[in-house]
Every structure is written in structure tokens, then in C-alpha cells.
C-alpha positions as CSV (number, residue, x, y, z in Angstrom):
1,M,-7.7,-111.1,-31.9
2,G,-3.9,-111.4,-32.5
3,S,-1.7,-110.5,-29.6
4,S,0.2,-107.8,-31.7
5,I,-3.0,-105.9,-32.5
6,V,-4.8,-103.4,-30.2
7,Y,-8.2,-102.1,-31.3
8,V,-9.2,-98.7,-30.2
9,G,-12.5,-96.7,-30.1
10,M,-12.5,-93.1,-30.2
11,D,-15.3,-90.5,-29.6
12,F,-13.6,-87.2,-30.7
13,G,-15.9,-84.7,-29.1
14,S,-15.9,-81.0,-29.3
15,F,-15.5,-80.6,-25.5
16,K,-14.2,-84.1,-24.4
17,T,-12.5,-86.9,-26.3
18,S,-12.9,-90.5,-25.1
19,V,-11.0,-93.5,-26.0
20,V,-11.0,-97.1,-25.1
21,A,-8.7,-100.0,-26.0
22,S,-9.1,-103.7,-26.4
23,H,-6.4,-104.5,-23.7
24,G,-8.7,-102.7,-21.1
25,H,-7.5,-99.2,-20.8
26,R,-9.8,-96.3,-21.1
27,E,-9.2,-92.5,-20.9
28,T,-11.3,-89.3,-21.3
29,M,-9.6,-85.8,-21.7
30,H,-10.6,-82.3,-22.6
31,T,-10.4,-81.6,-26.3
32,A,-8.2,-78.4,-25.9
33,V,-4.6,-77.5,-26.4
34,G,-3.0,-74.3,-24.8
35,W,0.4,-72.8,-26.1
36,A,2.4,-70.7,-23.7
37,K,1.7,-67.0,-24.0
38,D,5.3,-66.0,-23.5
39,H,8.6,-66.8,-22.1
40,V,7.3,-66.2,-18.6
41,S,4.4,-68.5,-19.2
42,R,6.8,-71.3,-20.7
43,A,9.1,-71.0,-17.6
44,M,6.2,-71.2,-15.1
45,L,4.6,-74.2,-16.9
46,G,8.0,-75.9,-17.8
47,C,6.8,-76.6,-21.2
48,D,5.4,-75.0,-24.6
49,V,2.2,-77.0,-24.9
50,V,-0.5,-78.2,-22.5
51,I,-3.1,-80.7,-23.5
52,G,-6.3,-81.9,-22.0
53,K,-7.6,-81.0,-18.5
54,N,-4.5,-78.8,-17.4
55,V,-5.4,-76.5,-20.0
56,F,-8.5,-75.1,-18.2
57,E,-6.3,-75.1,-14.8
58,Q,-3.6,-73.0,-16.4
59,R,-5.6,-71.0,-19.1
60,M,-4.5,-67.7,-17.8
61,A,-1.0,-68.4,-19.0
62,L,-2.1,-70.1,-22.3
63,N,-3.5,-69.4,-25.7
64,V,-6.1,-72.0,-25.7
65,V,-7.4,-73.7,-28.8
66,R,-10.5,-76.0,-28.9
67,P,-10.2,-77.4,-32.5
68,F,-13.9,-78.4,-32.8
69,A,-15.7,-75.6,-30.9
70,K,-19.0,-74.6,-32.2
71,G,-18.7,-77.5,-34.7
72,A,-15.9,-75.8,-36.6
73,L,-13.7,-78.1,-38.8
74,K,-15.6,-81.1,-37.8
75,Y,-19.1,-80.2,-39.3
76,L,-19.4,-76.5,-40.1
77,A,-17.2,-74.6,-42.6
78,S,-14.6,-72.6,-40.8
79,E,-15.8,-69.4,-42.1
80,D,-19.4,-69.9,-40.8
81,V,-18.0,-69.5,-37.3
82,G,-15.6,-66.9,-37.9
83,V,-12.4,-68.9,-38.0
84,S,-9.6,-67.4,-39.9
85,P,-7.3,-69.5,-42.3
86,D,-4.3,-69.0,-39.7
87,D,-6.6,-70.4,-36.9
88,V,-7.7,-73.4,-39.1
89,V,-4.0,-74.4,-39.1
90,K,-3.6,-74.1,-35.4
91,R,-6.8,-76.1,-34.9
92,K,-5.5,-78.9,-37.1
93,E,-2.4,-79.1,-35.3
94,A,-4.3,-79.0,-31.9
95,A,-6.4,-81.9,-33.1
96,Q,-3.4,-84.0,-34.0
97,L,-1.9,-83.2,-30.5
98,I,-5.1,-84.5,-28.8
99,V,-5.2,-87.6,-30.6
100,Q,-1.4,-88.4,-29.8
101,E,-2.0,-87.7,-26.2
102,A,-5.1,-89.7,-25.9
103,V,-3.5,-92.6,-27.6
104,R,-0.4,-92.2,-25.4
105,K,-2.6,-92.5,-22.3
106,L,-3.9,-95.9,-23.3
107,Q,-0.3,-97.3,-22.8
108,I,-0.4,-99.4,-26.0
109,P,2.5,-102.0,-25.9
110,S,5.5,-101.2,-28.1
111,G,5.4,-102.8,-31.5
112,A,1.7,-103.4,-31.5
113,S,-0.5,-102.4,-34.5
114,V,-3.2,-100.0,-33.6
115,F,-6.4,-100.3,-35.5
116,G,-9.2,-97.8,-34.5
117,V,-12.7,-96.7,-35.3
118,V,-13.3,-92.8,-34.6
119,G,-16.6,-91.2,-34.5
120,S,-17.5,-88.1,-36.6
121,P,-20.7,-86.0,-36.6
122,S,-23.6,-87.4,-38.8
123,R,-23.4,-85.1,-41.8
124,A,-19.6,-84.3,-41.6
125,G,-18.6,-83.6,-45.0
126,I,-15.6,-85.2,-47.0
127,D,-13.1,-82.3,-45.8
128,S,-14.3,-82.8,-42.2
129,K,-13.6,-86.5,-42.4
130,K,-10.2,-86.1,-44.2
131,L,-9.2,-83.6,-41.2
132,I,-9.9,-86.3,-38.7
133,T,-8.2,-89.0,-40.7
134,E,-5.2,-86.7,-40.9
135,A,-5.4,-86.0,-37.2
136,V,-5.1,-89.6,-36.3
137,Q,-2.1,-90.4,-38.8
138,G,0.9,-91.3,-36.8
139,S,-1.2,-92.8,-34.0
140,F,-3.2,-95.3,-35.8
141,D,-2.0,-97.9,-38.4
142,A,-5.5,-98.0,-39.9
143,V,-8.7,-96.1,-39.1
144,M,-12.3,-96.2,-40.1
145,I,-14.4,-93.0,-39.5
146,V,-18.2,-93.7,-38.6
147,A,-21.1,-91.5,-37.6
148,E,-20.8,-91.0,-33.8
149,P,-24.6,-91.7,-33.2
150,F,-24.2,-94.9,-35.2
151,A,-21.3,-95.9,-32.9
152,V,-23.6,-95.4,-29.9
153,A,-26.3,-97.4,-31.4
154,Y,-23.9,-100.2,-32.3
155,G,-22.5,-100.5,-28.8
156,M,-25.9,-100.8,-27.2
157,D,-27.2,-103.3,-29.9
158,R,-29.8,-101.0,-31.0
159,L,-29.4,-101.4,-34.8
160,S,-33.0,-101.7,-35.7
161,E,-35.7,-98.9,-35.6
162,T,-33.6,-96.8,-33.2
163,L,-33.6,-92.8,-33.5
164,V,-30.2,-91.7,-31.8
165,V,-30.1,-88.1,-30.6
166,D,-26.4,-87.4,-29.7
167,I,-26.1,-83.8,-27.9
168,G,-22.3,-82.7,-28.0
169,A,-20.8,-79.5,-27.0
170,G,-20.8,-78.0,-30.5
171,T,-23.6,-79.8,-32.4
172,T,-26.6,-82.2,-31.8
173,D,-26.8,-85.2,-34.2
174,I,-30.1,-87.0,-34.9
175,C,-29.5,-90.3,-36.7
176,P,-32.0,-93.2,-37.6
177,V,-30.7,-96.7,-37.3
178,Y,-32.8,-99.3,-39.1
179,G,-30.4,-102.3,-39.8
180,S,-28.0,-100.8,-42.2
181,Y,-25.6,-97.8,-42.1
182,P,-27.6,-94.7,-42.4
183,S,-27.2,-92.5,-45.4
184,E,-26.4,-88.8,-45.0
185,D,-29.7,-87.7,-46.3
186,D,-31.3,-89.7,-43.3
187,Q,-29.6,-87.6,-40.7
188,V,-30.0,-84.2,-39.2
189,T,-27.2,-82.2,-37.5
190,I,-28.2,-79.2,-35.5
191,P,-25.5,-76.5,-34.9
192,L,-26.3,-76.2,-31.3
193,G,-25.2,-78.2,-28.2
194,G,-23.6,-77.6,-24.7
195,D,-21.6,-74.7,-25.7
196,A,-24.7,-72.7,-26.7
197,V,-26.5,-73.6,-23.4
198,D,-23.4,-72.4,-21.5
199,E,-23.3,-69.0,-23.3
200,T,-27.1,-68.5,-22.9
201,F,-26.8,-69.2,-19.3
202,Y,-23.9,-66.8,-18.9
203,S,-25.7,-64.1,-20.7
204,L,-28.9,-64.4,-18.7
205,M,-26.9,-64.5,-15.4
206,S,-25.2,-61.2,-16.6
207,E,-28.6,-59.7,-16.8
208,A,-30.3,-61.1,-13.8
209,H,-27.4,-60.9,-11.4
210,P,-24.8,-58.1,-13.0
211,E,-23.3,-57.9,-9.3
212,A,-22.0,-61.5,-9.4
213,Q,-18.7,-62.4,-11.0
214,L,-19.0,-65.3,-13.4
215,S,-16.9,-66.7,-16.1
216,L,-18.0,-68.8,-19.0
217,N,-16.0,-71.8,-17.6
218,M,-17.8,-71.3,-14.3
219,A,-21.2,-71.2,-16.0
220,R,-20.4,-74.6,-17.7
221,Q,-19.4,-76.2,-14.4
222,I,-22.7,-74.9,-12.7
223,K,-24.6,-76.3,-15.8
224,E,-22.8,-79.7,-15.5
225,K,-23.6,-80.0,-11.8
226,Y,-27.2,-78.6,-11.6
227,G,-28.6,-78.4,-15.1
228,F,-32.2,-79.2,-15.5
229,V,-35.2,-78.5,-17.8
230,H,-38.2,-79.8,-15.9
231,D,-40.9,-77.9,-13.8
232,V,-40.5,-79.7,-10.5
233,N,-39.4,-77.8,-7.3
234,E,-35.8,-77.8,-8.2
235,Q,-33.5,-75.2,-6.7
236,A,-30.0,-74.3,-7.6
237,V,-28.0,-72.0,-5.4
238,V,-24.5,-71.3,-5.9
239,S,-21.7,-69.2,-4.2
240,L,-20.4,-66.6,-6.5
241,P,-18.0,-63.7,-5.7
242,V,-19.7,-60.2,-5.4
243,E,-17.2,-57.7,-4.8
244,G,-14.7,-60.3,-4.0
245,R,-16.8,-61.8,-1.3
246,P,-18.5,-65.2,-1.7
247,T,-22.3,-64.8,-1.9
248,D,-25.1,-67.5,-2.3
249,I,-27.2,-66.8,-5.5
250,N,-30.3,-68.5,-6.6
251,V,-29.5,-69.2,-10.4
252,T,-32.7,-71.6,-10.8
253,E,-34.6,-69.5,-13.4
254,S,-31.6,-68.5,-15.5
255,L,-30.3,-72.1,-15.5
256,R,-33.7,-73.7,-16.4
257,E,-34.3,-71.2,-19.1
258,S,-30.9,-71.6,-20.7
259,C,-31.1,-75.5,-20.5
260,R,-34.5,-75.4,-22.1
261,T,-33.3,-73.7,-25.2
262,I,-31.9,-76.9,-26.6
263,V,-35.3,-78.9,-26.3
264,E,-37.3,-77.2,-29.2
265,P,-34.6,-77.6,-31.8
266,I,-34.2,-81.3,-30.8
267,V,-37.8,-81.9,-31.2
268,E,-38.0,-80.0,-34.5
269,G,-34.9,-82.2,-35.5
270,I,-36.7,-85.4,-34.7
271,Q,-39.8,-84.5,-36.5
272,K,-37.7,-83.6,-39.7
273,T,-35.8,-86.8,-39.3
274,I,-38.8,-89.0,-39.2
275,G,-40.6,-87.1,-41.8
276,H,-38.4,-89.0,-44.6
277,Y,-40.1,-92.3,-43.7
278,D,-43.3,-93.9,-44.5
279,P,-46.0,-93.5,-41.6
280,E,-45.5,-97.1,-40.8
281,F,-41.8,-96.7,-39.8
282,Q,-42.3,-93.4,-38.0
283,R,-44.0,-94.9,-34.8
284,P,-41.3,-97.3,-34.2
285,L,-38.6,-94.7,-34.3
286,L,-40.4,-92.5,-32.0
287,N,-40.9,-95.2,-29.5
288,N,-37.2,-96.0,-29.4
289,I,-35.3,-92.6,-29.1
290,L,-31.7,-93.1,-27.6
291,L,-30.5,-89.9,-25.9
292,G,-26.7,-89.6,-25.7
293,G,-23.8,-87.2,-25.5
294,G,-22.8,-84.9,-22.7
295,G,-26.0,-83.0,-23.1
296,S,-28.2,-86.0,-22.2
297,N,-27.1,-85.4,-18.6
298,L,-29.5,-82.5,-18.1
299,K,-32.0,-83.6,-15.6
300,G,-35.5,-84.1,-17.0
301,L,-34.5,-83.7,-20.7
302,D,-35.7,-87.2,-21.6
303,Y,-39.3,-86.6,-20.1
304,M,-39.6,-83.0,-21.6
305,I,-38.8,-84.5,-25.0
306,E,-41.5,-87.1,-24.6
307,Q,-43.8,-84.3,-23.5
308,S,-43.1,-82.3,-26.4
309,L,-43.7,-85.2,-28.7
310,E,-47.2,-85.7,-27.4
311,P,-48.8,-83.6,-30.0
312,F,-47.3,-86.1,-32.6
313,G,-48.6,-89.1,-30.9
314,G,-46.0,-89.4,-28.0
315,G,-42.6,-91.1,-28.0
316,K,-40.2,-93.0,-25.7
317,V,-36.8,-91.6,-24.7
318,L,-34.1,-93.7,-23.2
319,R,-30.8,-92.4,-22.0
320,V,-27.4,-94.1,-22.8
321,Y,-25.9,-96.1,-19.9
322,D,-22.9,-93.8,-20.0
323,S,-22.6,-90.5,-21.8
324,V,-18.9,-90.4,-21.6
325,F,-18.0,-93.6,-23.0
326,A,-20.9,-95.0,-25.0
327,G,-19.6,-93.7,-28.3
328,A,-16.1,-94.8,-27.7
329,D,-17.3,-98.3,-26.5
330,G,-19.4,-98.5,-29.7
331,A,-16.6,-97.6,-31.8
332,L,-14.2,-100.2,-30.1
333,K,-16.9,-102.9,-30.4
334,L,-17.2,-102.3,-34.2
335,A,-13.4,-102.2,-34.5
336,M,-13.1,-105.5,-32.8
337,N,-15.9,-107.2,-34.7
338,L,-14.3,-106.3,-38.1
339,P,-12.2,-109.0,-39.6
340,E,-8.3,-108.7,-39.5
341,Q,-8.1,-108.7,-43.2
342,Y,-10.5,-105.7,-43.6
343,W,-8.0,-103.9,-41.4
344,E,-5.1,-104.9,-43.4
345,Q,-6.8,-103.6,-46.6
346,L,-7.1,-100.2,-44.9
347,R,-3.5,-100.4,-43.6
348,S,-2.4,-101.1,-47.2
349,G,-3.7,-97.7,-48.6
350,A,-7.4,-97.6,-48.4
351,T,-8.9,-95.1,-46.1
352,G,-12.0,-95.2,-43.8
353,Q,-13.9,-92.6,-45.8
354,S,-14.8,-94.9,-48.7
355,D,-18.5,-95.8,-49.5
356,S,-18.1,-99.3,-48.7
357,R,-19.9,-99.0,-45.2
358,N,-22.3,-101.6,-45.8
359,D,-19.6,-104.2,-46.8
360,M,-17.9,-103.1,-43.5
361,L,-21.1,-103.9,-41.5
362,D,-21.6,-107.1,-43.4
363,A,-18.0,-108.0,-42.4
364,A,-18.8,-107.2,-38.7
């Protein structure tokens, strides 16, 4: 690697964005931007725009934008999730600001060329990939866009007979990897992820405990700490305000029921994905399922997927070693394995959205 080049891997997630660089720095931040609501908010904050973690801490004073919430822009058409044309413009601006901040946090030496690989959902269309490419312009000298599940598999050396299930906040991607770059037709993207679980949990709690005060952000935090899907004697008791007084409330049933809503769609997606293959290839894929993304942290999810696959002959599910950085680490590994001349071709005018993916992999 030349001393004047820094390679970057980025997992541009709907809820969190993780980046790692070849000079050893790594960062993760919330994929959110907040603009001050008025001059009072601006004076209190001391700035017009807040990015990342501080967005949630200061959200009462901000107009918050999560550019890829519910898969908008990144996978689903904006009109499918009720995003107005004006909102699309704001989301694109937010995406660019997030990339700039993430790369800034890497503390890349002045004057170094930045070559990056960025993950996108499995079946992201040309417009979505163009949006991601535009978002990173100015922060990268050359960029390659790859499927997020493929980046995970590449980073873990699982490039043969592997079925990656990547559970994000807005979508769940199911991608088979069998020794070459997967085609779009081979992959399945489910418009369901951690955000939908949070919303279901919030709704169930409103019905079961209407006396408790609970925000959607609090529901997400409870899920991240206690979330589970299995039938063991698990108990989740949290303190919530009731008429302003902290009160211990057992949220076990509502939490388990909401977390389980993701299991059936994933199993159906796995069945649909392997159904494209000859029977002799289906069994190796089922026996090598790699579970990644933030949603993979739900306790018991790997075992419940295995149990749900028993009617189809069973399966074996393995969690990734690090749900936060697995995609970014894989993207960085790919970026560093590509020859420098390949990056120079991209820098000279080609984009990472071309159909020369197998040539890219041959080079790596």
C-alpha cells in the first residue's frame, strides 16, 4: 500500500454508519442529521446542524432526518414510504453530511488519496447506488459500491456456499455467496428490520401498559438491551414513568412478541432465496447461514431460525463476530485487496456502479 493512500470501508446503515480505515482508525455513528428548529435552538446548540449521536440527545430542539429510514432512498422508492420530493432533497443532503462527518472522524492525513468500498442493500437499484455515490463525492477520491451482505461474507472469508442474512434497521437482506459476485436475481431484500420491531413493541406496550410513558426512542433502547425471541425463562423488567413517578414494569411478553415478528419473514426469505438453486446446492447453503446486522443481536434469534427451518430439513446459523463493524471490515478488506491500478481507473472517471464486478473480484 502506498503511503499516500488511505483505504476505507463503510457500512452505510439506516440507523448506524460504521467506517474503518487502513491506518487503524474506526468509528461508528448514528445515521441521522438534525437542523436547529429556530433561532432559540440555534443559540442553545451553538450551531445550525447536529450530526450523529448528539442528534438524539438534542432532538427536542432539532428537525431530525434519518435519510434511509424504512429503506427510503437506499432501497425503496421514496413515494413507497411516504417521502415527499422536498424531503428527498433534505435526505440527500443529510446523507452527504453523514459521510463527511464519518470520514472526518477517521483523521485521514492531509493530502492522502482516499479509496473506499461502501456497502448498499442487496437489491438496491441504479438510482439508489447513484445516490450513495453522490453522497460520498468530495469525501472519497474513488469509490466502489457493493452489496452489504457480500462485504460481510468477504470479510469473514465465507465466499463459498454461504447464505448471508443481514438485518438492518430498515431492511433485511438475504444474499447467497457461492464463489462469485451474486447477481441481483439471486438476492432477496425484505422491507422489514429493527425499526419495524421498535414500532411494534411501542404499539404493544401502549396497549398492555397505557399508564406508562414510553417514547419510540426508549422502546428502541429497551429492545437493544433486552431483546430476545426464545421461550426460556427470560424476564425484562424496566423502569418507566407513570404519572411522573418511576415504576418497574414487566415488558417481557410485549418485547418477545415484537422481536419475533421478524423471524417468519426471514425464514420465508431464506426459502425463497434457496429455491432458485438446484437441490444439491440448497443443503450447503442452509447449513452455512451467516447472521449479521444490528438485528442479529436479538438473543435466541439464531436458534429460532434453525428451529423454524426444521420442517425443511434443518439448517445451521452462525452470528457474525461483530455486528457493528463486520460489514465495514469486509469492505475495507476488499478495498485493500484491489490493485492500485484498479482504483486509478475509478478515479479517472469510472464509477463503482459498473457491471465489471467479477473483474473486480478477479483483481482482488
